[in-house]
All heavy atoms as TSV, in Angstrom:
chain	resi	resn	atom	element	x	y	z
A	1	GLN	N	N	-31.946	6.665	45.527
A	1	GLN	CA	C	-31.845	7.780	44.625
A	1	GLN	C	C	-30.462	8.419	44.692
A	1	GLN	O	O	-29.938	8.852	43.684
A	1	GLN	CB	C	-32.920	8.795	44.964
A	1	GLN	CG	C	-32.792	10.093	44.213
A	1	GLN	CD	C	-33.856	11.093	44.633
A	1	GLN	OE1	O	-34.768	10.776	45.370
A	1	GLN	NE2	N	-33.745	12.297	44.156
A	2	TYR	N	N	-29.848	8.494	45.867
A	2	TYR	CA	C	-28.574	9.191	45.992
A	2	TYR	C	C	-27.373	8.260	46.136
A	2	TYR	O	O	-26.258	8.725	46.177
A	2	TYR	CB	C	-28.604	10.152	47.175
A	2	TYR	CG	C	-29.617	11.250	46.990
A	2	TYR	CD1	C	-30.825	11.222	47.661
A	2	TYR	CD2	C	-29.381	12.289	46.109
A	2	TYR	CE1	C	-31.765	12.219	47.474
A	2	TYR	CE2	C	-30.315	13.289	45.906
A	2	TYR	CZ	C	-31.504	13.250	46.595
A	2	TYR	OH	O	-32.432	14.230	46.406
A	3	ALA	N	N	-27.593	6.976	46.213
A	3	ALA	CA	C	-26.490	6.029	46.366
A	3	ALA	C	C	-26.455	5.075	45.185
A	3	ALA	O	O	-27.490	4.703	44.645
A	3	ALA	CB	C	-26.655	5.242	47.656
A	4	LEU	N	N	-25.238	4.702	44.796
A	4	LEU	CA	C	-25.078	3.736	43.720
A	4	LEU	C	C	-25.403	2.339	44.230
A	4	LEU	O	O	-25.206	2.046	45.415
A	4	LEU	CB	C	-23.635	3.758	43.217
A	4	LEU	CG	C	-23.197	5.000	42.468
A	4	LEU	CD1	C	-21.688	4.974	42.244
A	4	LEU	CD2	C	-23.920	5.108	41.145
A	5	PRO	N	N	-25.823	1.454	43.349
A	5	PRO	CA	C	-25.979	0.053	43.747
A	5	PRO	C	C	-24.615	-0.484	44.194
A	5	PRO	O	O	-23.569	-0.027	43.691
A	5	PRO	CB	C	-26.449	-0.636	42.465
A	5	PRO	CG	C	-26.974	0.450	41.597
A	5	PRO	CD	C	-26.210	1.690	41.961
A	6	PRO	N	N	-24.587	-1.427	45.123
A	6	PRO	CA	C	-23.318	-1.922	45.661
A	6	PRO	C	C	-22.317	-2.375	44.600
A	6	PRO	O	O	-21.121	-2.140	44.739
A	6	PRO	CB	C	-23.733	-3.092	46.553
A	6	PRO	CG	C	-25.118	-2.756	46.963
A	6	PRO	CD	C	-25.731	-2.038	45.786
A	7	ASN	N	N	-22.766	-2.988	43.530
A	7	ASN	CA	C	-21.827	-3.482	42.528
A	7	ASN	C	C	-21.220	-2.366	41.679
A	7	ASN	O	O	-20.309	-2.605	40.898
A	7	ASN	CB	C	-22.495	-4.515	41.635
A	7	ASN	CG	C	-23.696	-3.972	40.887
A	7	ASN	OD1	O	-24.328	-3.012	41.314
A	7	ASN	ND2	N	-24.036	-4.581	39.774
A	8	GLU	N	N	-21.676	-1.133	41.831
A	8	GLU	CA	C	-21.137	-0.006	41.072
A	8	GLU	C	C	-20.327	0.960	41.941
A	8	GLU	O	O	-19.691	1.863	41.416
A	8	GLU	CB	C	-22.279	0.764	40.399
A	8	GLU	CG	C	-23.016	-0.034	39.351
A	8	GLU	CD	C	-24.145	0.757	38.719
A	8	GLU	OE1	O	-24.052	1.998	38.653
A	8	GLU	OE2	O	-25.122	0.133	38.316
A	9	SER	N	N	-20.344	0.774	43.231
A	9	SER	CA	C	-19.680	1.696	44.149
A	9	SER	C	C	-18.161	1.538	44.109
A	9	SER	O	O	-17.628	0.426	44.204
A	9	SER	CB	C	-20.173	1.435	45.572
A	9	SER	OG	O	-19.360	2.102	46.499
A	10	ALA	N	N	-17.449	2.655	44.011
A	10	ALA	CA	C	-15.987	2.631	44.070
A	10	ALA	C	C	-15.507	2.167	45.440
A	10	ALA	O	O	-14.437	1.582	45.563
A	10	ALA	CB	C	-15.437	4.017	43.752
A	11	HIS	N	N	-16.314	2.398	46.467
A	11	HIS	CA	C	-15.958	1.924	47.808
A	11	HIS	C	C	-15.941	0.397	47.845
A	11	HIS	O	O	-15.001	-0.205	48.365
A	11	HIS	CB	C	-16.956	2.448	48.848
A	11	HIS	CG	C	-16.857	3.912	49.076
A	11	HIS	ND1	N	-15.915	4.481	49.897
A	11	HIS	CD2	C	-17.597	4.942	48.596
A	11	HIS	CE1	C	-16.070	5.796	49.909
A	11	HIS	NE2	N	-17.089	6.108	49.122
A	12	VAL	N	N	-16.968	-0.223	47.297
A	12	VAL	CA	C	-17.060	-1.688	47.304
A	12	VAL	C	C	-15.985	-2.304	46.417
A	12	VAL	O	O	-15.430	-3.349	46.737
A	12	VAL	CB	C	-18.471	-2.143	46.863
A	12	VAL	CG1	C	-18.543	-3.646	46.696
A	12	VAL	CG2	C	-19.504	-1.675	47.881
A	13	LYS	N	N	-15.665	-1.622	45.323
A	13	LYS	CA	C	-14.625	-2.131	44.416
A	13	LYS	C	C	-13.232	-1.984	45.017
A	13	LYS	O	O	-12.274	-2.546	44.516
A	13	LYS	CB	C	-14.701	-1.408	43.078
A	13	LYS	CG	C	-15.959	-1.783	42.299
A	13	LYS	CD	C	-16.034	-1.034	40.997
A	13	LYS	CE	C	-17.285	-1.418	40.231
A	13	LYS	NZ	N	-17.375	-0.700	38.947
A	14	GLY	N	N	-13.112	-1.205	46.098
A	14	GLY	CA	C	-11.870	-1.127	46.838
A	14	GLY	C	C	-10.938	0.012	46.486
A	14	GLY	O	O	-9.798	0.030	46.936
A	15	TYR	N	N	-11.374	0.979	45.690
A	15	TYR	CA	C	-10.466	2.071	45.368
A	15	TYR	C	C	-10.956	3.444	45.819
A	15	TYR	O	O	-10.386	4.470	45.432
A	15	TYR	CB	C	-10.092	2.081	43.879
A	15	TYR	CG	C	-11.227	2.323	42.917
A	15	TYR	CD1	C	-11.599	3.614	42.558
A	15	TYR	CD2	C	-11.916	1.267	42.347
A	15	TYR	CE1	C	-12.627	3.846	41.665
A	15	TYR	CE2	C	-12.939	1.482	41.450
A	15	TYR	CZ	C	-13.285	2.771	41.102
A	15	TYR	OH	O	-14.303	2.992	40.226
A	16	ALA	N	N	-11.965	3.490	46.672
A	16	ALA	CA	C	-12.441	4.758	47.231
A	16	ALA	C	C	-12.545	4.655	48.745
A	16	ALA	O	O	-12.784	3.579	49.288
A	16	ALA	CB	C	-13.796	5.134	46.640
A	17	MET	N	N	-12.347	5.806	49.384
A	17	MET	CA	C	-12.475	5.852	50.835
A	17	MET	C	C	-12.963	7.227	51.256
A	17	MET	O	O	-12.742	8.213	50.550
A	17	MET	CB	C	-11.138	5.547	51.502
A	17	MET	CG	C	-10.056	6.550	51.183
A	17	MET	SD	S	-8.433	6.068	51.761
A	17	MET	CE	C	-8.000	4.886	50.515
A	18	ASP	N	N	-13.651	7.257	52.369
A	18	ASP	CA	C	-14.089	8.510	52.974
A	18	ASP	C	C	-13.193	8.772	54.176
A	18	ASP	O	O	-12.980	7.881	54.997
A	18	ASP	CB	C	-15.549	8.428	53.399
A	18	ASP	CG	C	-16.497	8.318	52.214
A	18	ASP	OD1	O	-16.087	8.693	51.094
A	18	ASP	OD2	O	-17.629	7.875	52.398
A	19	ILE	N	N	-12.662	9.988	54.257
A	19	ILE	CA	C	-11.665	10.332	55.271
A	19	ILE	C	C	-12.260	11.306	56.288
A	19	ILE	O	O	-12.869	12.305	55.928
A	19	ILE	CB	C	-10.430	10.982	54.607
A	19	ILE	CG1	C	-9.826	10.067	53.535
A	19	ILE	CG2	C	-9.394	11.380	55.646
A	19	ILE	CD1	C	-9.317	8.746	54.055
A	20	ALA	N	N	-12.048	11.008	57.562
A	20	ALA	CA	C	-12.459	11.875	58.661
A	20	ALA	C	C	-11.356	11.813	59.698
A	20	ALA	O	O	-10.615	10.832	59.754
A	20	ALA	CB	C	-13.780	11.405	59.245
A	21	PRO	N	N	-11.229	12.830	60.495
A	21	PRO	CA	C	-11.937	14.091	60.588
A	21	PRO	C	C	-11.558	15.032	59.440
A	21	PRO	O	O	-10.631	14.741	58.676
A	21	PRO	CB	C	-11.500	14.661	61.941
A	21	PRO	CG	C	-10.129	14.098	62.142
A	21	PRO	CD	C	-10.164	12.724	61.508
A	22	PRO	N	N	-12.238	16.176	59.347
A	22	PRO	CA	C	-11.979	17.096	58.229
A	22	PRO	C	C	-10.515	17.525	58.075
A	22	PRO	O	O	-10.043	17.685	56.948
A	22	PRO	CB	C	-12.871	18.300	58.551
A	22	PRO	CG	C	-13.998	17.711	59.331
A	22	PRO	CD	C	-13.365	16.628	60.174
A	23	ASN	N	N	-9.785	17.682	59.165
A	23	ASN	CA	C	-8.377	18.087	59.013
A	23	ASN	C	C	-7.549	16.980	58.368
A	23	ASN	O	O	-6.570	17.260	57.681
A	23	ASN	CB	C	-7.765	18.576	60.325
A	23	ASN	CG	C	-7.725	17.529	61.399
A	23	ASN	OD1	O	-8.482	16.567	61.382
A	23	ASN	ND2	N	-6.854	17.721	62.368
A	24	ALA	N	N	-7.927	15.721	58.561
A	24	ALA	CA	C	-7.241	14.616	57.886
A	24	ALA	C	C	-7.535	14.648	56.390
A	24	ALA	O	O	-6.645	14.419	55.566
A	24	ALA	CB	C	-7.666	13.281	58.485
A	25	ALA	N	N	-8.784	14.941	56.018
A	25	ALA	CA	C	-9.141	15.056	54.604
A	25	ALA	C	C	-8.402	16.230	53.962
A	25	ALA	O	O	-7.938	16.119	52.814
A	25	ALA	CB	C	-10.651	15.203	54.445
A	26	SER	N	N	-8.258	17.322	54.677
A	26	SER	CA	C	-7.517	18.472	54.156
A	26	SER	C	C	-6.050	18.108	53.916
A	26	SER	O	O	-5.467	18.481	52.898
A	26	SER	CB	C	-7.592	19.656	55.123
A	26	SER	OG	O	-8.897	20.141	55.198
A	27	TRP	N	N	-5.463	17.390	54.861
A	27	TRP	CA	C	-4.074	16.955	54.700
A	27	TRP	C	C	-3.947	16.054	53.475
A	27	TRP	O	O	-3.021	16.211	52.663
A	27	TRP	CB	C	-3.598	16.210	55.949
A	27	TRP	CG	C	-2.159	15.809	55.844
A	27	TRP	CD1	C	-1.087	16.530	56.258
A	27	TRP	CD2	C	-1.641	14.607	55.261
A	27	TRP	NE1	N	0.073	15.848	55.971
A	27	TRP	CE2	C	-0.232	14.667	55.357
A	27	TRP	CE3	C	-2.227	13.499	54.674
A	27	TRP	CZ2	C	0.595	13.653	54.878
A	27	TRP	CZ3	C	-1.407	12.483	54.185
A	27	TRP	CH2	C	-0.007	12.564	54.302
A	28	LEU	N	N	-4.881	15.115	53.318
A	28	LEU	CA	C	-4.814	14.183	52.197
A	28	LEU	C	C	-5.023	14.903	50.871
A	28	LEU	O	O	-4.383	14.564	49.878
A	28	LEU	CB	C	-5.839	13.061	52.374
A	28	LEU	CG	C	-5.673	11.870	51.439
A	28	LEU	CD1	C	-4.276	11.254	51.549
A	28	LEU	CD2	C	-6.738	10.828	51.735
A	29	GLU	N	N	-5.864	15.917	50.851
A	29	GLU	CA	C	-6.043	16.676	49.619
A	29	GLU	C	C	-4.741	17.371	49.207
A	29	GLU	O	O	-4.407	17.442	48.029
A	29	GLU	CB	C	-7.166	17.696	49.760
A	29	GLU	CG	C	-7.483	18.368	48.448
A	29	GLU	CD	C	-8.803	19.102	48.433
A	29	GLU	OE1	O	-9.477	19.193	49.472
A	29	GLU	OE2	O	-9.169	19.590	47.354
A	30	ARG	N	N	-3.980	17.837	50.167
A	30	ARG	CA	C	-2.706	18.496	49.873
A	30	ARG	C	C	-1.591	17.505	49.545
A	30	ARG	O	O	-0.685	17.824	48.776
A	30	ARG	CB	C	-2.259	19.354	51.064
A	30	ARG	CG	C	-3.103	20.572	51.304
A	30	ARG	CD	C	-2.488	21.487	52.379
A	30	ARG	NE	N	-2.101	20.802	53.605
A	30	ARG	CZ	C	-2.916	20.553	54.637
A	30	ARG	NH1	N	-4.182	20.930	54.595
A	30	ARG	NH2	N	-2.456	19.950	55.718
A	31	ASN	N	N	-1.631	16.315	50.124
A	31	ASN	CA	C	-0.507	15.379	50.032
A	31	ASN	C	C	-0.821	14.048	49.359
A	31	ASN	O	O	0.087	13.246	49.140
A	31	ASN	CB	C	0.027	15.085	51.439
A	31	ASN	CG	C	0.558	16.324	52.093
A	31	ASN	OD1	O	1.629	16.796	51.755
A	31	ASN	ND2	N	-0.204	16.889	53.019
A	32	GLY	N	N	-2.072	13.802	49.057
A	32	GLY	CA	C	-2.481	12.488	48.573
A	32	GLY	C	C	-1.921	12.079	47.227
A	32	GLY	O	O	-1.759	10.889	46.953
A	33	ARG	N	N	-1.637	13.045	46.371
A	33	ARG	CA	C	-1.160	12.708	45.033
A	33	ARG	C	C	0.057	11.790	45.076
A	33	ARG	O	O	0.171	10.854	44.293
A	33	ARG	CB	C	-0.829	13.982	44.266
A	33	ARG	CG	C	-0.231	13.693	42.913
A	33	ARG	CD	C	0.179	14.956	42.202
A	33	ARG	NE	N	1.039	14.584	41.094
A	33	ARG	CZ	C	1.745	15.427	40.408
A	33	ARG	NH1	N	1.703	16.706	40.692
A	33	ARG	NH2	N	2.500	15.026	39.422
A	34	LYS	N	N	0.977	12.024	45.998
A	34	LYS	CA	C	2.178	11.177	46.049
A	34	LYS	C	C	1.852	9.740	46.426
A	34	LYS	O	O	2.661	8.851	46.221
A	34	LYS	CB	C	3.232	11.779	46.967
A	34	LYS	CG	C	2.850	11.967	48.395
A	34	LYS	CD	C	3.979	12.657	49.154
A	34	LYS	CE	C	3.405	13.661	50.101
A	34	LYS	NZ	N	4.420	14.498	50.716
A	35	PHE	N	N	0.652	9.503	46.951
A	35	PHE	CA	C	0.203	8.157	47.288
A	35	PHE	C	C	-0.810	7.623	46.275
A	35	PHE	O	O	-1.316	6.515	46.429
A	35	PHE	CB	C	-0.447	8.152	48.679
A	35	PHE	CG	C	0.447	8.706	49.746
A	35	PHE	CD1	C	0.180	9.943	50.298
A	35	PHE	CD2	C	1.558	8.012	50.174
A	35	PHE	CE1	C	0.999	10.481	51.279
A	35	PHE	CE2	C	2.396	8.537	51.160
A	35	PHE	CZ	C	2.116	9.775	51.711
A	36	GLY	N	N	-1.154	8.437	45.259
A	36	GLY	CA	C	-2.138	8.038	44.261
A	36	GLY	C	C	-3.569	8.261	44.710
A	36	GLY	O	O	-4.493	7.675	44.158
A	37	LEU	N	N	-3.770	9.126	45.701
A	37	LEU	CA	C	-5.108	9.391	46.237
A	37	LEU	C	C	-5.521	10.818	45.936
A	37	LEU	O	O	-4.787	11.765	46.238
A	37	LEU	CB	C	-5.127	9.164	47.745
A	37	LEU	CG	C	-4.967	7.719	48.170
A	37	LEU	CD1	C	-4.574	7.640	49.630
A	37	LEU	CD2	C	-6.240	6.952	47.900
A	38	CYS	N	N	-6.685	10.974	45.335
A	38	CYS	CA	C	-7.191	12.301	44.986
A	38	CYS	C	C	-8.654	12.430	45.377
A	38	CYS	O	O	-9.425	11.470	45.283
A	38	CYS	CB	C	-7.081	12.541	43.481
A	38	CYS	SG	S	-5.380	12.679	42.901
A	39	ARG	N	N	-8.998	13.621	45.785
A	39	ARG	CA	C	-10.405	13.960	46.004
A	39	ARG	C	C	-11.075	13.992	44.642
A	39	ARG	O	O	-10.498	14.463	43.669
A	39	ARG	CB	C	-10.489	15.331	46.679
A	39	ARG	CG	C	-11.891	15.732	47.028
A	39	ARG	CD	C	-11.872	17.026	47.819
A	39	ARG	NE	N	-13.139	17.701	47.591
A	39	ARG	CZ	C	-13.312	18.992	47.638
A	39	ARG	NH1	N	-12.303	19.785	47.910
A	39	ARG	NH2	N	-14.489	19.510	47.417
A	40	ARG	N	N	-12.318	13.497	44.546
A	40	ARG	CA	C	-12.941	13.371	43.233
A	40	ARG	C	C	-14.181	14.230	43.023
A	40	ARG	O	O	-14.511	14.563	41.907
A	40	ARG	CB	C	-13.299	11.903	42.954
A	40	ARG	CG	C	-12.087	11.018	42.815
A	40	ARG	CD	C	-11.151	11.460	41.685
A	40	ARG	NE	N	-11.821	11.325	40.417
A	40	ARG	CZ	C	-11.981	12.309	39.529
A	40	ARG	NH1	N	-11.473	13.497	39.744
A	40	ARG	NH2	N	-12.628	12.092	38.415
A	41	TYR	N	N	-14.922	14.550	44.075
A	41	TYR	CA	C	-16.184	15.274	43.903
A	41	TYR	C	C	-16.133	16.629	44.586
A	41	TYR	O	O	-15.695	16.748	45.733
A	41	TYR	CB	C	-17.359	14.452	44.446
A	41	TYR	CG	C	-17.530	13.160	43.691
A	41	TYR	CD1	C	-17.165	11.953	44.254
A	41	TYR	CD2	C	-18.032	13.157	42.395
A	41	TYR	CE1	C	-17.297	10.768	43.550
A	41	TYR	CE2	C	-18.157	11.983	41.681
A	41	TYR	CZ	C	-17.787	10.796	42.271
A	41	TYR	OH	O	-17.913	9.635	41.556
A	42	ALA	N	N	-16.605	17.647	43.894
A	42	ALA	CA	C	-16.550	19.020	44.396
A	42	ALA	C	C	-17.295	19.194	45.713
A	42	ALA	O	O	-16.886	19.984	46.555
A	42	ALA	CB	C	-17.097	19.981	43.342
A	43	ASP	N	N	-18.363	18.453	45.897
A	43	ASP	CA	C	-19.175	18.634	47.102
A	43	ASP	C	C	-18.941	17.559	48.164
A	43	ASP	O	O	-19.718	17.438	49.096
A	43	ASP	CB	C	-20.659	18.720	46.736
A	43	ASP	CG	C	-21.179	17.439	46.127
A	43	ASP	OD1	O	-20.371	16.592	45.683
A	43	ASP	OD2	O	-22.410	17.268	46.089
A	44	GLU	N	N	-17.873	16.774	48.034
A	44	GLU	CA	C	-17.552	15.744	49.017
A	44	GLU	C	C	-16.081	15.872	49.400
A	44	GLU	O	O	-15.214	15.199	48.841
A	44	GLU	CB	C	-17.842	14.347	48.474
A	44	GLU	CG	C	-19.310	14.064	48.271
A	44	GLU	CD	C	-19.594	12.623	47.897
A	44	GLU	OE1	O	-18.659	11.797	47.817
A	44	GLU	OE2	O	-20.774	12.321	47.679
A	45	ALA	N	N	-15.804	16.732	50.372
A	45	ALA	CA	C	-14.427	16.983	50.788
A	45	ALA	C	C	-13.789	15.760	51.439
A	45	ALA	O	O	-12.565	15.714	51.612
A	45	ALA	CB	C	-14.388	18.161	51.754
A	46	TRP	N	N	-14.554	14.759	51.773
A	46	TRP	CA	C	-14.076	13.568	52.476
A	46	TRP	C	C	-13.815	12.386	51.548
A	46	TRP	O	O	-13.211	11.407	51.940
A	46	TRP	CB	C	-15.119	13.147	53.517
A	46	TRP	CG	C	-16.464	12.901	52.892
A	46	TRP	CD1	C	-16.900	11.722	52.336
A	46	TRP	CD2	C	-17.513	13.837	52.701
A	46	TRP	NE1	N	-18.160	11.880	51.813
A	46	TRP	CE2	C	-18.571	13.182	52.025
A	46	TRP	CE3	C	-17.678	15.176	53.044
A	46	TRP	CZ2	C	-19.760	13.809	51.689
A	46	TRP	CZ3	C	-18.864	15.800	52.700
A	46	TRP	CH2	C	-19.884	15.121	52.043
A	47	HIS	N	N	-14.270	12.430	50.296
A	47	HIS	CA	C	-14.225	11.278	49.385
A	47	HIS	C	C	-12.965	11.322	48.521
A	47	HIS	O	O	-12.735	12.260	47.769
A	47	HIS	CB	C	-15.464	11.278	48.477
A	47	HIS	CG	C	-15.492	10.126	47.517
A	47	HIS	ND1	N	-16.096	8.933	47.820
A	47	HIS	CD2	C	-14.996	9.991	46.274
A	47	HIS	CE1	C	-15.971	8.111	46.792
A	47	HIS	NE2	N	-15.297	8.737	45.830
A	48	PHE	N	N	-12.139	10.263	48.625
A	48	PHE	CA	C	-10.907	10.140	47.858
A	48	PHE	C	C	-10.895	8.809	47.122
A	48	PHE	O	O	-11.449	7.824	47.594
A	48	PHE	CB	C	-9.691	10.222	48.788
A	48	PHE	CG	C	-9.501	11.584	49.363
A	48	PHE	CD1	C	-10.259	12.008	50.449
A	48	PHE	CD2	C	-8.593	12.467	48.816
A	48	PHE	CE1	C	-10.107	13.273	50.976
A	48	PHE	CE2	C	-8.431	13.738	49.340
A	48	PHE	CZ	C	-9.188	14.141	50.414
A	49	GLU	N	N	-10.260	8.818	45.961
A	49	GLU	CA	C	-10.135	7.604	45.170
A	49	GLU	C	C	-8.679	7.384	44.802
A	49	GLU	O	O	-7.912	8.333	44.632
A	49	GLU	CB	C	-11.000	7.681	43.913
A	49	GLU	CG	C	-12.470	7.741	44.261
A	49	GLU	CD	C	-13.391	7.695	43.048
A	49	GLU	OE1	O	-12.910	7.512	41.906
A	49	GLU	OE2	O	-14.604	7.857	43.260
A	50	TYR	N	N	-8.326	6.107	44.678
A	50	TYR	CA	C	-6.962	5.727	44.326
A	50	TYR	C	C	-6.873	5.353	42.849
A	50	TYR	O	O	-7.707	4.606	42.337
A	50	TYR	CB	C	-6.491	4.522	45.151
A	50	TYR	CG	C	-5.169	3.998	44.662
A	50	TYR	CD1	C	-3.985	4.618	45.039
A	50	TYR	CD2	C	-5.106	2.921	43.782
A	50	TYR	CE1	C	-2.768	4.162	44.559
A	50	TYR	CE2	C	-3.892	2.464	43.302
A	50	TYR	CZ	C	-2.732	3.093	43.686
A	50	TYR	OH	O	-1.530	2.657	43.209
A	51	GLN	N	N	-5.865	5.879	42.187
A	51	GLN	CA	C	-5.452	5.458	40.846
A	51	GLN	C	C	-3.943	5.639	40.801
A	51	GLN	O	O	-3.436	6.714	41.141
A	51	GLN	CB	C	-6.106	6.300	39.749
A	51	GLN	CG	C	-7.592	6.160	39.642
A	51	GLN	CD	C	-8.017	4.791	39.132
A	51	GLN	OE1	O	-7.352	4.182	38.306
A	51	GLN	NE2	N	-9.129	4.308	39.640
A	52	ALA	N	N	-3.214	4.633	40.378
A	52	ALA	CA	C	-1.757	4.744	40.298
A	52	ALA	C	C	-1.344	5.916	39.413
A	52	ALA	O	O	-0.342	6.586	39.688
A	52	ALA	CB	C	-1.152	3.444	39.785
A	53	SER	N	N	-2.109	6.205	38.386
A	53	SER	CA	C	-1.763	7.286	37.447
A	53	SER	C	C	-1.788	8.665	38.108
A	53	SER	O	O	-1.148	9.596	37.615
A	53	SER	CB	C	-2.706	7.275	36.251
A	53	SER	OG	O	-4.037	7.542	36.664
A	54	TYR	N	N	-2.511	8.829	39.210
A	54	TYR	CA	C	-2.553	10.121	39.891
A	54	TYR	C	C	-1.167	10.524	40.389
A	54	TYR	O	O	-0.867	11.697	40.521
A	54	TYR	CB	C	-3.521	10.106	41.066
A	54	TYR	CG	C	-4.973	9.909	40.724
A	54	TYR	CD1	C	-5.870	9.520	41.702
A	54	TYR	CD2	C	-5.465	10.111	39.448
A	54	TYR	CE1	C	-7.219	9.345	41.420
A	54	TYR	CE2	C	-6.808	9.931	39.153
A	54	TYR	CZ	C	-7.682	9.548	40.144
A	54	TYR	OH	O	-9.003	9.375	39.866
A	55	LYS	N	N	-0.305	9.535	40.673
A	55	LYS	CA	C	1.038	9.834	41.174
A	55	LYS	C	C	1.852	10.615	40.149
A	55	LYS	O	O	2.645	11.470	40.509
A	55	LYS	CB	C	1.777	8.539	41.521
A	55	LYS	CG	C	1.192	7.787	42.689
A	55	LYS	CD	C	1.977	6.511	42.906
A	55	LYS	CE	C	1.333	5.629	43.925
A	55	LYS	NZ	N	2.096	4.375	44.117
A	56	THR	N	N	1.680	10.312	38.889
A	56	THR	CA	C	2.467	10.970	37.846
A	56	THR	C	C	1.678	12.028	37.084
A	56	THR	O	O	2.216	13.077	36.737
A	56	THR	CB	C	3.010	9.934	36.844
A	56	THR	OG1	O	1.926	9.170	36.327
A	56	THR	CG2	C	4.009	9.020	37.521
A	57	ALA	N	N	0.408	11.774	36.826
A	57	ALA	CA	C	-0.405	12.695	36.028
A	57	ALA	C	C	-1.059	13.786	36.873
A	57	ALA	O	O	-1.546	14.769	36.322
A	57	ALA	CB	C	-1.477	11.914	35.262
A	58	GLY	N	N	-1.092	13.604	38.182
A	58	GLY	CA	C	-1.761	14.551	39.045
A	58	GLY	C	C	-3.247	14.240	39.189
A	58	GLY	O	O	-3.774	13.338	38.549
A	59	CYS	N	N	-3.882	14.998	40.026
A	59	CYS	CA	C	-5.299	14.783	40.294
A	59	CYS	C	C	-6.152	15.397	39.176
A	59	CYS	O	O	-5.866	16.494	38.715
A	59	CYS	CB	C	-5.681	15.395	41.642
A	59	CYS	SG	S	-4.904	14.576	43.044
A	60	PRO	N	N	-7.187	14.676	38.768
A	60	PRO	CA	C	-8.083	15.211	37.745
A	60	PRO	C	C	-8.981	16.311	38.306
A	60	PRO	O	O	-9.082	16.484	39.524
A	60	PRO	CB	C	-8.897	13.996	37.316
A	60	PRO	CG	C	-8.826	13.053	38.455
A	60	PRO	CD	C	-7.536	13.325	39.163
A	61	THR	N	N	-9.625	17.031	37.425
A	61	THR	CA	C	-10.575	18.066	37.804
A	61	THR	C	C	-11.685	17.460	38.638
A	61	THR	O	O	-12.152	16.352	38.348
A	61	THR	CB	C	-11.168	18.717	36.540
A	61	THR	OG1	O	-10.086	19.227	35.754
A	61	THR	CG2	C	-12.119	19.838	36.881
A	62	LEU	N	N	-12.119	18.194	39.675
A	62	LEU	CA	C	-13.204	17.699	40.517
A	62	LEU	C	C	-14.479	17.579	39.702
A	62	LEU	O	O	-14.779	18.418	38.837
A	62	LEU	CB	C	-13.432	18.647	41.695
A	62	LEU	CG	C	-12.321	18.705	42.724
A	62	LEU	CD1	C	-12.630	19.750	43.778
A	62	LEU	CD2	C	-12.094	17.361	43.365
A	63	LEU	N	N	-15.236	16.546	39.999
A	63	LEU	CA	C	-16.497	16.274	39.330
A	63	LEU	C	C	-17.662	16.798	40.152
A	63	LEU	O	O	-17.573	16.844	41.386
A	63	LEU	CB	C	-16.677	14.757	39.149
A	63	LEU	CG	C	-15.606	14.033	38.335
A	63	LEU	CD1	C	-15.766	12.534	38.513
A	63	LEU	CD2	C	-15.721	14.432	36.879
A	64	PRO	N	N	-18.786	17.145	39.497
A	64	PRO	CA	C	-19.988	17.421	40.265
A	64	PRO	C	C	-20.458	16.100	40.883
A	64	PRO	O	O	-20.063	15.027	40.433
A	64	PRO	CB	C	-20.968	17.940	39.238
A	64	PRO	CG	C	-20.491	17.386	37.944
A	64	PRO	CD	C	-18.987	17.239	38.070
A	65	HIS	N	N	-21.272	16.163	41.891
A	65	HIS	CA	C	-21.797	14.940	42.508
A	65	HIS	C	C	-22.535	14.131	41.452
A	65	HIS	O	O	-23.296	14.681	40.683
A	65	HIS	CB	C	-22.742	15.278	43.663
A	65	HIS	CG	C	-23.002	14.111	44.552
A	65	HIS	ND1	N	-23.688	13.007	44.153
A	65	HIS	CD2	C	-22.653	13.885	45.836
A	65	HIS	CE1	C	-23.756	12.145	45.147
A	65	HIS	NE2	N	-23.134	12.655	46.169
A	66	PRO	N	N	-22.280	12.822	41.431
A	66	PRO	CA	C	-22.921	11.977	40.397
A	66	PRO	C	C	-24.441	11.915	40.536
A	66	PRO	O	O	-24.975	12.087	41.567
A	66	PRO	CB	C	-22.305	10.605	40.619
A	66	PRO	CG	C	-21.757	10.616	41.984
A	66	PRO	CD	C	-21.476	12.045	42.346
């Protein structure tokens, strides 16, 4: 109910990662854009996704949990 099937997961597709400990996730939220990494979900401070466009366009608005 709360997890995507493996073939739909951004983690399995290779462009999402969960970051720990929390201070590392905080650092990445502040600095990740220059690497193309942005936090994507409002309620998941640890979940980041990569898109090359984030480097130039910036991070998109946070999404509610899917």
